[in-house]
MDTraj code that builds the backbone (N, CA, C; nanometers):
import mdtraj as md
import numpy as np

residues = "MET ARG ARG CYS GLN ARG GLY PHE THR TYR LEU LEU ALA LEU PHE ALA VAL GLY ALA ALA GLY LEU ILE ALA VAL ARG ALA ILE PRO LEU VAL GLU THR PHE GLU GLN ARG GLU LYS GLU ALA GLU LEU LEU TYR ILE GLY GLN GLN PHE ARG GLN ALA ILE GLY ASN TYR TYR GLN SER SER PRO GLY MET LEU LYS ARG TYR PRO ALA LYS LEU GLU ASP LEU LEU LEU ASP ARG ARG PHE VAL GLY ILE LYS ARG HIS LEU ARG ARG ILE TYR THR ASP PRO PHE THR ARG GLN ALA GLU TRP GLY LEU VAL ARG ASP ALA ASP GLY ALA ILE MET GLY VAL HIS SER LEU HIS ASP ALA GLN PRO ILE LYS GLN GLY GLY PHE ARG GLU ILE ASP VAL ALA LEU ALA GLY ALA ARG ASN TYR ARG ASN TRP GLN PHE VAL TYR TYR PRO PRO LEU SER GLN GLU THR LYS GLY THR VAL GLY LEU VAL VAL GLN SER ALA LEU LYS".split()
xyz = np.array([
    [2.7550, 4.2276, -5.8396],
    [2.6510, 4.2071, -5.7426],
    [2.6306, 4.0585, -5.7136],
    [2.6435, 3.9743, -5.8119],
    [2.6234, 3.8302, -5.7921],
    [2.7287, 3.7723, -5.6996],
    [2.8495, 3.8220, -5.7039],
    [2.9570, 3.7683, -5.6203],
    [2.9264, 3.7891, -5.4729],
    [2.8638, 3.8963, -5.4354],
    [2.8324, 3.9254, -5.2951],
    [2.7239, 3.8328, -5.2417],
    [2.6397, 3.7820, -5.3273],
    [2.5275, 3.6998, -5.2820],
    [2.5601, 3.5505, -5.2795],
    [2.6757, 3.5132, -5.3230],
    [2.7108, 3.3708, -5.3203],
    [2.7164, 3.3200, -5.1768],
    [2.6539, 3.2103, -5.1536],
    [2.6555, 3.1466, -5.0222],
    [2.5490, 3.1970, -4.9260],
    [2.4792, 3.3011, -4.9619],
    [2.3762, 3.3551, -4.8739],
    [2.2629, 3.2546, -4.8538],
    [2.2182, 3.1904, -4.9599],
    [2.1116, 3.0904, -4.9509],
    [2.1586, 2.9711, -4.8689],
    [2.2844, 2.9333, -4.8873],
    [2.3408, 2.8214, -4.8124],
    [2.3414, 2.8531, -4.6619],
    [2.3848, 2.9743, -4.6256],
    [2.3852, 3.0144, -4.4849],
    [2.2439, 3.0197, -4.4272],
    [2.1506, 3.0679, -4.5067],
    [2.0111, 3.0736, -4.4631],
    [1.9566, 2.9321, -4.4384],
    [1.9897, 2.8391, -4.5279],
    [1.9468, 2.6996, -4.5119],
    [2.0108, 2.6377, -4.3873],
    [2.1389, 2.6648, -4.3624],
    [2.2072, 2.6137, -4.2429],
    [2.1428, 2.6691, -4.1159],
    [2.1113, 2.7971, -4.1171],
    [2.0453, 2.8586, -4.0026],
    [1.9082, 2.7951, -3.9780],
    [1.8324, 2.7690, -4.0834],
    [1.6998, 2.7079, -4.0712],
    [1.7101, 2.5670, -4.0137],
    [1.8078, 2.4897, -4.0591],
    [1.8274, 2.3537, -4.0075],
    [1.8672, 2.3594, -3.8598],
    [1.9545, 2.4518, -3.8243],
    [1.9959, 2.4673, -3.6841],
    [1.8783, 2.5060, -3.5954],
    [1.7964, 2.5988, -3.6421],
    [1.6797, 2.6405, -3.5645],
    [1.5823, 2.5250, -3.5482],
    [1.5603, 2.4484, -3.6541],
    [1.4702, 2.3328, -3.6459],
    [1.5247, 2.2299, -3.5471],
    [1.6550, 2.2092, -3.5479],
    [1.7170, 2.1164, -3.4532],
    [1.7012, 2.1629, -3.3100],
    [1.7194, 2.2913, -3.2862],
    [1.7031, 2.3469, -3.1522],
    [1.5590, 2.3327, -3.1039],
    [1.4642, 2.3585, -3.1908],
    [1.3231, 2.3423, -3.1558],
    [1.2926, 2.1961, -3.1236],
    [1.3484, 2.1050, -3.2035],
    [1.3251, 1.9617, -3.1805],
    [1.3833, 1.9176, -3.0465],
    [1.5026, 1.9671, -3.0130],
    [1.5653, 1.9295, -2.8859],
    [1.4824, 1.9813, -2.7689],
    [1.4281, 2.1000, -2.7823],
    [1.3452, 2.1546, -2.6747],
    [1.2101, 2.0840, -2.6658],
    [1.1628, 2.0251, -2.7735],
    [1.0320, 1.9590, -2.7748],
    [1.0376, 1.8181, -2.7163],
    [1.1550, 1.7569, -2.7118],
    [1.1674, 1.6190, -2.6633],
    [1.1139, 1.6036, -2.5206],
    [1.1520, 1.6889, -2.4245],
    [1.0944, 1.6723, -2.2896],
    [0.9425, 1.6885, -2.2872],
    [0.8901, 1.7753, -2.3705],
    [0.7451, 1.7921, -2.3755],
    [0.6770, 1.6658, -2.4252],
    [0.7354, 1.6035, -2.5260],
    [0.6795, 1.4792, -2.5800],
    [0.6882, 1.3687, -2.4752],
    [0.8030, 1.3602, -2.4047],
    [0.8179, 1.2577, -2.3012],
    [0.7166, 1.2778, -2.1885],
    [0.6944, 1.4025, -2.1486],
    [0.5959, 1.4315, -2.0449],
    [0.4559, 1.3939, -2.0918],
    [0.4239, 1.4268, -2.2153],
    [0.2936, 1.3915, -2.2715],
    [0.2749, 1.2404, -2.2725],
    [0.3780, 1.1654, -2.3140],
    [0.3692, 1.0194, -2.3172],
    [0.3525, 0.9623, -2.1769],
    [0.4246, 1.0188, -2.0789],
    [0.4110, 0.9697, -1.9415],
    [0.2709, 0.9956, -1.8889],
    [0.2154, 1.1108, -1.9195],
    [0.0783, 1.1406, -1.8753],
    [-0.0223, 1.0445, -1.9400],
    [-0.0001, 1.0104, -2.0660],
    [-0.0883, 0.9125, -2.1320],
    [-0.0782, 0.7765, -2.0639],
    [0.0437, 0.7354, -2.0300],
    [0.0622, 0.6072, -1.9617],
    [-0.0012, 0.6091, -1.8228],
    [0.0070, 0.7227, -1.7545],
    [-0.0578, 0.7341, -1.6242],
    [-0.2090, 0.7176, -1.6366],
    [-0.2664, 0.7820, -1.7365],
    [-0.4117, 0.7697, -1.7577],
    [-0.4483, 0.6252, -1.7895],
    [-0.3662, 0.5592, -1.8688],
    [-0.3908, 0.4185, -1.9020],
    [-0.3779, 0.3314, -1.7772],
    [-0.2775, 0.3592, -1.6928],
    [-0.2595, 0.2828, -1.5692],
    [-0.3788, 0.3024, -1.4756],
    [-0.4303, 0.4236, -1.4669],
    [-0.5483, 0.4480, -1.3841],
    [-0.6688, 0.3688, -1.4351],
    [-0.6862, 0.3645, -1.5662],
    [-0.7967, 0.2883, -1.6247],
    [-0.7797, 0.1382, -1.5963],
    [-0.6610, 0.0871, -1.6222],
    [-0.6355, -0.0563, -1.6026],
    [-0.6498, -0.0926, -1.4551],
    [-0.5970, -0.0083, -1.3672],
    [-0.6097, -0.0338, -1.2241],
    [-0.7545, -0.0407, -1.1808],
    [-0.8368, 0.0493, -1.2363],
    [-0.9802, 0.0474, -1.2057],
    [-1.0447, -0.0816, -1.2567],
    [-1.0023, -0.1294, -1.3738],
    [-1.0561, -0.2543, -1.4276],
    [-1.0218, -0.3721, -1.3360],
    [-0.8972, -0.3759, -1.2884],
    [-0.8579, -0.4826, -1.1959],
    [-0.9364, -0.4732, -1.0654],
    [-0.9479, -0.3514, -1.0099],
    [-1.0209, -0.3339, -0.8838],
    [-1.1656, -0.3797, -0.8992],
    [-1.2278, -0.3414, -1.0097],
    [-1.3672, -0.3791, -1.0331],
    [-1.3806, -0.5303, -1.0507],
    [-1.2876, -0.5932, -1.1222],
    [-1.2930, -0.7378, -1.1428],
    [-1.2739, -0.8127, -1.0107],
    [-1.1795, -0.7656, -0.9293],
    [-1.1571, -0.8291, -0.7991],
    [-1.2816, -0.8122, -0.7118],
    [-1.3433, -0.6953, -0.7177],
    [-1.4668, -0.6715, -0.6425],
    [-1.5798, -0.7617, -0.6885],
    [-1.5936, -0.7785, -0.8204],
    [-1.6973, -0.8686, -0.8733],
    [-1.6725, -1.0119, -0.8292],
    [-1.5460, -1.0544, -0.8330],
    [-1.5101, -1.1890, -0.7899],
    [-1.5474, -1.2072, -0.6430],
    [-1.5090, -1.1104, -0.5611],
    [-1.5357, -1.1160, -0.4174],
    [-1.6854, -1.1185, -0.3890],
    [-1.7589, -1.0273, -0.4495],
    [-1.9027, -1.0154, -0.4225],
    [-1.9823, -1.1356, -0.4740],
    [-1.9341, -1.1997, -0.5813],
    [-2.0085, -1.3135, -0.6365],
    [-1.9678, -1.4466, -0.5735],
    [-1.8889, -1.4416, -0.4679],
    [-1.8501, -1.5656, -0.3996],
    [-1.9744, -1.6407, -0.3553],
    [-1.9827, -1.7701, -0.3874],
    [-2.0991, -1.8471, -0.3438],
    [-2.0960, -1.8680, -0.1919],
    [-2.2132, -1.8709, -0.1329],
    [-2.2217, -1.8925, 0.0115],
    [-2.2011, -1.7635, 0.0885],
    [-2.1868, -1.7780, 0.2176],
    [-2.1737, -1.6616, 0.3059],
    [-2.0302, -1.6087, 0.3125],
    [-1.9324, -1.6973, 0.2939],
    [-1.7922, -1.6588, 0.3063],
    [-1.7421, -1.5971, 0.1750],
    [-1.7063, -1.4721, 0.1786],
    [-1.6562, -1.4018, 0.0604],
    [-1.5057, -1.4233, 0.0513],
    [-1.4579, -1.4417, -0.0735],
    [-1.3156, -1.4670, -0.0943],
    [-1.2620, -1.3851, -0.2097],
    [-1.1353, -1.3505, -0.1956],
    [-1.0614, -1.2849, -0.3041],
    [-1.0012, -1.3929, -0.3936],
    [-0.9640, -1.3605, -0.5171],
    [-0.9010, -1.4612, -0.6041],
    [-0.7617, -1.4983, -0.5547],
    [-0.7245, -1.6242, -0.5775],
    [-0.5918, -1.6712, -0.5380],
    [-0.4854, -1.6262, -0.6378],
    [-0.5242, -1.6131, -0.7652],
    [-0.4312, -1.5672, -0.8697],
    [-0.5095, -1.4838, -0.9711],
    [-0.4396, -1.4027, -1.0478],
    [-0.5065, -1.3141, -1.1433],
    [-0.5842, -1.3924, -1.2485],
    [-0.5381, -1.5094, -1.2840],
    [-0.6051, -1.5912, -1.3843],
    [-0.7456, -1.6318, -1.3398],
    [-0.7706, -1.6331, -1.2090],
    [-0.9046, -1.6648, -1.1586],
    [-1.0067, -1.5597, -1.2024],
    [-0.9590, -1.4401, -1.2348],
    [-1.0487, -1.3356, -1.2827],
    [-1.0921, -1.3594, -1.4271],
    [-1.0100, -1.4347, -1.5013],
    [-1.0411, -1.4643, -1.6416],
    [-1.1467, -1.5730, -1.6538],
    [-1.1396, -1.6724, -1.5684],
    [-1.2361, -1.7815, -1.5684],
    [-1.2581, -1.8254, -1.4242],
    [-1.3749, -1.7912, -1.3718],
    [-1.4092, -1.8230, -1.2335],
    [-1.4606, -1.9665, -1.2287],
    [-1.3787, -2.0573, -1.1787],
    [-1.4116, -2.1997, -1.1762],
    [-1.5012, -2.2372, -1.0574],
    [-1.5441, -2.1416, -0.9798],
    [-1.6328, -2.1710, -0.8671],
    [-1.7751, -2.1950, -0.9144],
    [-1.8014, -2.1673, -1.0413],
    [-1.9352, -2.1818, -1.0973],
    [-1.9340, -2.2863, -1.2077],
    [-2.0498, -2.3458, -1.2331],
    [-2.0624, -2.4490, -1.3366],
    [-2.0454, -2.3878, -1.4748],
    [-2.1120, -2.2780, -1.5007],
    [-2.1025, -2.2107, -1.6308],
    [-1.9767, -2.1249, -1.6387],
    [-1.9639, -2.0588, -1.7519],
    [-1.8499, -1.9695, -1.7720],
    [-1.8818, -1.8350, -1.7076],
    [-1.7961, -1.7938, -1.6172],
    [-1.8103, -1.6627, -1.5538],
    [-1.6750, -1.5933, -1.5589],
    [-1.6740, -1.4770, -1.6247],
    [-1.5510, -1.3987, -1.6378],
    [-1.5689, -1.2651, -1.5675],
    [-1.4671, -1.2263, -1.4938],
    [-1.4685, -1.0970, -1.4275],
    [-1.3792, -0.9985, -1.5023],
    [-1.2904, -1.0524, -1.5849],
    [-1.1965, -0.9728, -1.6631],
    [-1.1744, -1.0460, -1.7946],
    [-1.1673, -0.9744, -1.9041],
    [-1.1492, -1.0371, -2.0356],
    [-1.0059, -1.0819, -2.0619],
    [-0.9113, -1.0071, -2.0065],
    [-0.7702, -1.0410, -2.0268],
    [-0.6890, -0.9795, -1.9142],
    [-0.5687, -1.0311, -1.8949],
    [-0.4761, -0.9699, -1.8002],
    [-0.4056, -0.8577, -1.8762],
    [-0.4299, -0.7367, -1.8347],
    [-0.3724, -0.6207, -1.9027],
    [-0.2217, -0.6144, -1.8824],
    [-0.1551, -0.5482, -1.9754],
    [-0.0122, -0.5221, -1.9584],
    [0.0048, -0.3870, -1.8899],
    [0.1073, -0.3786, -1.8104],
    [0.1414, -0.2533, -1.7429],
    [0.1881, -0.1546, -1.8501],
    [0.1291, -0.0362, -1.8591],
    [0.1684, 0.0582, -1.9630],
    [0.3130, 0.1064, -1.9504],
    [0.3721, 0.0966, -1.8330],
    [0.5101, 0.1421, -1.8155],
    [0.6110, 0.0317, -1.8437],
    [0.5856, -0.0889, -1.7953],
    [0.6810, -0.1985, -1.8159],
    [0.6512, -0.2780, -1.9427],
    [0.5309, -0.2609, -1.9984],
    [0.4837, -0.3335, -2.1174],
    [0.4848, -0.4843, -2.0974],
    [0.4641, -0.5275, -1.9739],
    [0.4541, -0.6694, -1.9423],
    [0.3270, -0.6933, -1.8621],
    [0.2782, -0.8161, -1.8670],
    [0.1558, -0.8520, -1.7938],
    [0.1879, -0.8950, -1.6513],
    [0.2990, -0.8492, -1.6004],
    [0.3399, -0.8818, -1.4638],
    [0.3049, -0.7638, -1.3735],
    [0.2366, -0.7938, -1.2639],
    [0.1890, -0.6913, -1.1721],
    [0.2352, -0.7221, -1.0310],
    [0.2539, -0.6182, -0.9528],
    [0.2725, -0.6361, -0.8101],
    [0.1366, -0.6680, -0.7502],
    [0.1327, -0.7561, -0.6552],
    [0.0056, -0.8005, -0.5981],
    [-0.0062, -0.7556, -0.4530],
    [-0.1224, -0.7071, -0.4178],
    [-0.1546, -0.6726, -0.2791],
    [-0.2382, -0.7882, -0.2264],
    [-0.1891, -0.8539, -0.1232],
    [-0.2549, -0.9748, -0.0732],
    [-0.3150, -0.9514, 0.0658],
    [-0.4194, -1.0302, 0.0941],
    [-0.4788, -1.0244, 0.2275],
    [-0.4026, -1.1209, 0.3191],
    [-0.4496, -1.1366, 0.4416],
    [-0.3810, -1.2214, 0.5397],
    [-0.3745, -1.3673, 0.4953],
    [-0.4705, -1.4120, 0.4119],
    [-0.4723, -1.5500, 0.3644],
    [-0.3918, -1.5691, 0.2365],
    [-0.3346, -1.4631, 0.1829],
    [-0.2549, -1.4730, 0.0610],
    [-0.3338, -1.4523, -0.0668],
    [-0.4611, -1.4216, -0.0558],
    [-0.5439, -1.3966, -0.1742],
    [-0.5209, -1.2531, -0.2233],
    [-0.5539, -1.2289, -0.3490],
    [-0.5249, -1.1003, -0.4133],
    [-0.6370, -1.0001, -0.3886],
    [-0.6028, -0.8906, -0.3225],
    [-0.6965, -0.7812, -0.2975],
    [-0.6810, -0.6695, -0.4002],
    [-0.5622, -0.6619, -0.4615],
    [-0.5367, -0.5532, -0.5549],
    [-0.4061, -0.5721, -0.6294],
    [-0.3790, -0.4776, -0.7169],
    [-0.2573, -0.4810, -0.7984],
    [-0.1897, -0.3440, -0.7956],
    [-0.0628, -0.3435, -0.8350],
    [0.0102, -0.2189, -0.8542],
    [0.1176, -0.2399, -0.9592],
    [0.1630, -0.1321, -1.0188],
    [0.2683, -0.1375, -1.1198],
    [0.4005, -0.1741, -1.0539],
    [0.4923, -0.2267, -1.1320],
    [0.6263, -0.2578, -1.0825],
    [0.7276, -0.1522, -1.1257],
    [0.6789, -0.0415, -1.1797],
    [0.7658, 0.0657, -1.2295],
    [0.8028, 0.1601, -1.1151],
    [0.9291, 0.2035, -1.1125],
    [0.9791, 0.2841, -1.0015],
    [0.9805, 0.4345, -1.0258],
    [0.9406, 0.4808, -1.1429],
    [0.9457, 0.6242, -1.1723],
    [0.8456, 0.7011, -1.0862],
    [0.8747, 0.8295, -1.0677],
    [0.7852, 0.9151, -0.9903],
    [0.6705, 0.9626, -1.0793],
    [0.5479, 0.9520, -1.0316],
    [0.4330, 0.9974, -1.1107],
    [0.4323, 1.1490, -1.1277],
    [0.3822, 1.1926, -1.2405],
    [0.3610, 1.3354, -1.2626],
    [0.2352, 1.3768, -1.1870],
    [0.1309, 1.2968, -1.1989],
    [0.0034, 1.3283, -1.1328],
    [0.0187, 1.3036, -0.9832],
    [0.0004, 1.4084, -0.9054],
    [0.0144, 1.3984, -0.7609],
    [-0.1152, 1.4302, -0.6868],
    [-0.2179, 1.4727, -0.7576],
    [-0.3442, 1.5073, -0.6943],
    [-0.4544, 1.5117, -0.7973],
    [-0.5735, 1.5480, -0.7520],
    [-0.6863, 1.5569, -0.8435],
    [-0.7424, 1.4221, -0.8842],
    [-0.7280, 1.3236, -0.7964],
    [-0.7787, 1.1899, -0.8253],
    [-0.9270, 1.1814, -0.7908],
    [-0.9922, 1.0811, -0.8488],
    [-1.1305, 1.0526, -0.8109],
    [-1.1320, 1.0072, -0.6651],
    [-1.2487, 1.0120, -0.6049],
    [-1.2609, 0.9786, -0.4629],
    [-1.2080, 0.8386, -0.4321],
    [-1.2348, 0.7428, -0.5188],
    [-1.1911, 0.6054, -0.4940],
    [-1.0386, 0.5916, -0.5027],
    [-0.9727, 0.6831, -0.5758],
    [-0.8278, 0.6772, -0.5940],
    [-0.7534, 0.7825, -0.5138],
    [-0.8172, 0.8443, -0.4169],
    [-0.7551, 0.9532, -0.3415],
    [-0.6278, 0.9073, -0.2686],
    [-0.6156, 0.7808, -0.2366],
    [-0.4964, 0.7287, -0.1690],
    [-0.3726, 0.7337, -0.2589],
    [-0.3911, 0.7531, -0.3880],
    [-0.2776, 0.7593, -0.4807],
    [-0.2068, 0.8944, -0.4756],
    [-0.2694, 0.9942, -0.4181],
    [-0.2124, 1.1295, -0.4131],
    [-0.0816, 1.1292, -0.3352],
    [0.0171, 1.1981, -0.3897],
    [0.1458, 1.2124, -0.3231],
    [0.2350, 1.0900, -0.3298],
    [0.2040, 0.9939, -0.4157],
    [0.2847, 0.8714, -0.4255],
    [0.4244, 0.9038, -0.4775],
    [0.5232, 0.8355, -0.4234],
    [0.6623, 0.8577, -0.4655],
    [0.6966, 0.7848, -0.5946],
    [0.6273, 0.6744, -0.6203],
    [0.6495, 0.6004, -0.7454],
    [0.5229, 0.5238, -0.7807],
    [0.5250, 0.4633, -0.8988],
    [0.4050, 0.3932, -0.9458],
    [0.3767, 0.2660, -0.8668],
    [0.4741, 0.2143, -0.7968],
    [0.4492, 0.0982, -0.7099],
    [0.3497, 0.1340, -0.5992],
    [0.3474, 0.2612, -0.5630],
    [0.2559, 0.3067, -0.4576],
    [0.1155, 0.3341, -0.5091],
    [0.0970, 0.3274, -0.6392],
    [-0.0384, 0.3400, -0.6953],
    [-0.1035, 0.2023, -0.6853],
    [-0.1635, 0.1726, -0.5723],
    [-0.2234, 0.0411, -0.5486],
    [-0.3737, 0.0489, -0.5708],
    [-0.4222, -0.0419, -0.6543],
    [-0.5644, -0.0496, -0.6872],
    [-0.6231, -0.1690, -0.6133],
    [-0.6757, -0.1418, -0.4955],
    [-0.7199, -0.2464, -0.4026],
    [-0.8712, -0.2391, -0.3876],
    [-0.9331, -0.3571, -0.3834],
    [-1.0765, -0.3636, -0.3566],
    [-1.0971, -0.3900, -0.2082],
    [-1.1676, -0.2974, -0.1432],
    [-1.2078, -0.3154, -0.0042],
    [-1.3590, -0.3338, -0.0027],
    [-1.4078, -0.4420, 0.0569],
    [-1.5525, -0.4626, 0.0602],
    [-1.6207, -0.3533, 0.1419],
    [-1.7416, -0.3187, 0.1016],
    [-1.8148, -0.2170, 0.1788],
    [-1.8465, -0.2700, 0.3181],
    [-1.8528, -0.1788, 0.4133],
    [-1.8842, -0.2182, 0.5505],
    [-2.0312, -0.2562, 0.5609],
    [-2.0578, -0.3637, 0.6334],
    [-2.1969, -0.4034, 0.6569],
    [-2.2579, -0.3090, 0.7602],
    [-2.3893, -0.3135, 0.7762],
    [-2.4580, -0.2261, 0.8720],
    [-2.4102, -0.2540, 1.0148],
    [-2.3868, -0.3840, 1.0472],
    [-2.3389, -0.4178, 1.1812],
    [-2.1991, -0.3620, 1.2030],
    [-2.1135, -0.3757, 1.1019],
    [-1.9763, -0.3272, 1.1130],
    [-1.9744, -0.1753, 1.1222],
    [-2.0596, -0.1090, 1.0429],
    [-2.0647, 0.0375, 1.0471],
    [-2.1010, 0.0851, 1.1863],
    [-2.1987, 0.0186, 1.2499],
    [-2.2381, 0.0562, 1.3846],
    [-2.1252, 0.0370, 1.4835],
    [-2.0537, -0.0752, 1.4730],
    [-1.9410, -0.1036, 1.5615],
    [-1.8300, -0.0016, 1.5403],
    [-1.7993, 0.0281, 1.4145],
    [-1.6950, 0.1258, 1.3842],
    [-1.7352, 0.2620, 1.4381],
    [-1.8634, 0.2982, 1.4227],
    [-1.9117, 0.4258, 1.4748],
    [-1.8968, 0.4354, 1.6253],
    [-1.9277, 0.3252, 1.6974],
    [-1.9138, 0.3254, 1.8429],
    [-1.7674, 0.3374, 1.8841],
    [-1.6795, 0.2672, 1.8116],
    [-1.5370, 0.2730, 1.8416],
    [-1.4850, 0.4146, 1.8197],
    [-1.5256, 0.4785, 1.7094],
    [-1.4810, 0.6139, 1.6795],
    [-1.5347, 0.7111, 1.7824],
    [-1.6627, 0.6966, 1.8197],
    [-1.7203, 0.7856, 1.9194],
    [-1.6516, 0.7716, 2.0539],
    [-1.6212, 0.6484, 2.0961],
    [-1.5558, 0.6291, 2.2256],
    [-1.4113, 0.6781, 2.2199],
    [-1.3480, 0.6706, 2.1054],
    [-1.2108, 0.7195, 2.0918],
    [-1.2066, 0.8715, 2.0992],
    [-1.3128, 0.9370, 2.0531],
    [-1.3170, 1.0820, 2.0546],
    [-1.3439, 1.1375, 2.1946],
    [-1.4027, 1.0568, 2.2813],
    [-1.4376, 1.1045, 2.4174],
    [-1.3185, 1.1111, 2.5070],
])
top = md.Topology()
chain = top.add_chain()
for i, resn in enumerate(residues, 1):
    res = top.add_residue(resn, chain, resSeq=i)
    for name in ("N", "CA", "C"):
        top.add_atom(name, md.element.get_by_symbol(name[0]), res)
traj = md.Trajectory(xyz[None], top)
């Protein structure tokens, strides 16, 4: 009876190792998808931080003329004021490229209105964004996820825009 059972445990162990390997191979795409989703969430958070900092910089411009920052470092230390004024604590790293280098969205004067990732991969998240990020829906790559600060319309501008829209509809 012992002769018939020789090698049975060895075969069982080989089968178990093979099954574990197959499970691990199938789990790799799931782990990669999970990691990409985490990076997307981090990019959304960082983008919001940049947008908010650029907005704070713009809104706190001294005088009547509002300005965007000329470079990202201006968000770290706003030299337009006598005291220390920071709009951002640090320049974040892009969660996909792991570098502090960002694509910049500039206005007509060359000042920075927003940032975007320099990564070319296609986002998993294609919808379900917050209202402020609705423009990110359907993006082909992370470069199209642009976090831009647009100043709110003044009452005079809102009235003008309303008249233009009404006359266009007629």
